[in-house]
N, C-alpha and C positions, 0 to 999 in steps of 0.2 A: 524502534528501530532502526528508523530511518538516520541516526547514528549510526550504531555498532555496521548499520553497510551504507553511509557515507554515502546517501541520498542529500545531498546539499540544498536541494530542490524542493524534494517535499517537506523535506526538516522547515525548510523556512513557512511553504505554507503552513503546515502542522501543526506549528510554532505560536501564528499571528492571532490575537485575540478575535477576529474575522475572517472568512472565508470565501472563496465564491465571487469578488466580486467582479470579474472578470465574464459575464455573460449569465452567471449559473446562480440559480437561488445563493443568497447569503444564510449564512450561519455565525450565530455568532456561541463564544463560552462561555457564561456566563461563572460556570462551574473549573474554571480552567484552571488557576490554581491552588483549588481544592482537592486532599488525594481519594483514592477511591472509597479505601473506609471510613473517610467523614460523608460520600454521596450516599454510601448504602446505608448508612445510620442517620439520615438526614430523608430518604423515603421509610428505612424503615418507621420511621415516628412521626414522620407525616403523613402514611397509611397509603403511598402511593405504589402503584407497582411496579415494581421491575423486573429482571432478566436475569437470574443469578445463579440457573445451571449453566457450567462449563462446556464446551463441545468436549465428545467422548478422545474427540483425535488433538482435539489443543494439545497434550503434553508432549508429547511429542512432534511439536511444528515445532518450527525455529523463533516461533513469540513464544514459545515457552519455555525457554533458551533462554533467550532475551530475557522472562520474567524474574528468570529466575537469578540469572547475574544481576539483572536491574536491585531482586530483595537482595543478596549478599551484599553489593553496595552500601546497598542505605544501613546495612545491620551493620555495616563499616560509617560511614558518615549520613545521620537522617535526613542531611539535607540534597541527596544525593540526585533525586527524580528534579527534584526542584531546576539543579545545577544543571541537569541538562537541560530543561525546557529553557532555562537565561542564556546559555549557550545560544541553541537556535533563535531566540530571539534580537542578539546580538552578535549571530552570524553577519560575516560582511563579504562579499565574491569579490574579484580584482574584476574590473569593465569587460577584458578580454576576455573572461571567462566564457564559452555556449552552454546556455540554461535551459532545460527541456521547455519545452513551452506545455498550457497545459489544452486541448484542443476538442471535439468529440469523432468519438466512431460513426463512422462515416456511414453506415448498418444501423445503427439504434439510435444515434445521435446522445448518447449517455458519453459523461465525461468521460477525456481518455488523453494518454499522454501519445501516443499510438494514434495511426487510422482504422486499426480493429480492437475491440478491447476486448479484457480478457473473456468477456462472459461472449462473446459473439466469436472468437477464436473457437473455443472449446465445446461453442455447438456445434461450430465447421466440424471440428475434427471429429465430431462426436457423430453428424452422417456422416461426412467418409469413411467412418470406423474405423480413425485414428487418435482416438480418445487423448494420447500424449501428445496433441500437436498443439493444444490450448497448453497445456499446463509446462513452464519453464520459458526460456528466453529464441519464441521460435518466430522473433519476427520478420524477419527480411522471407518470409512466407507467405506474410500477411499481402501485402501484393498480391501474389498469384493469387491468394483465396480473394483477398475483392474482382480479380478479375474471372473467380471460377474456373480457371486452367486446373486441368491434372498435376499431379505429383508424383518428380519422377521415384521409383524403386527404391534410389538409396534415402532421397529424402523423407520418405514414410518410415523408415525405421527408426525407432525409436534411441536418440541419443544420438542419430548420423547428424544431426548441423549444430554446432558448434559456436551461438554467438554472444555479441557483447551488447549491449543496450541498455533502454533506461531499467530501473530493478523496480518493480509493480509490489506492492506486498499489504 
């Protein structure tokens, strides 16, 4: 999905064999080059517990379309998924390109590229009676939310604020 969205910062982080070196809990990916089918078969034969139920909302989500696209590519070229991983590993970016930095949410302290993470923005929207506030690209309102300032009637309208910002998924 990072590749399809053109999110090079996340693509670089996600294709790394280890993540979280900047203060977060480091994670390693020992099965990085294994296909999902192989991982499921390994868990099955080793009698490991694994979660195999798909979310009922996932078929209509963007992730479902990306998955279907990758499966179609894989039927044409079997190495398509590995090619995407290798392209993320070999990605180079010019020095003058500003990359988003990974920080922490000012409320809960969880990893976020914004001052307010998606979960806190969604909770704030629900608490204010604006459930769509935490959905989409409403980052210009995050500073107002952090200061607990009231929103204007125009800002409360769904879809009224169009913003461009770093994409999360």
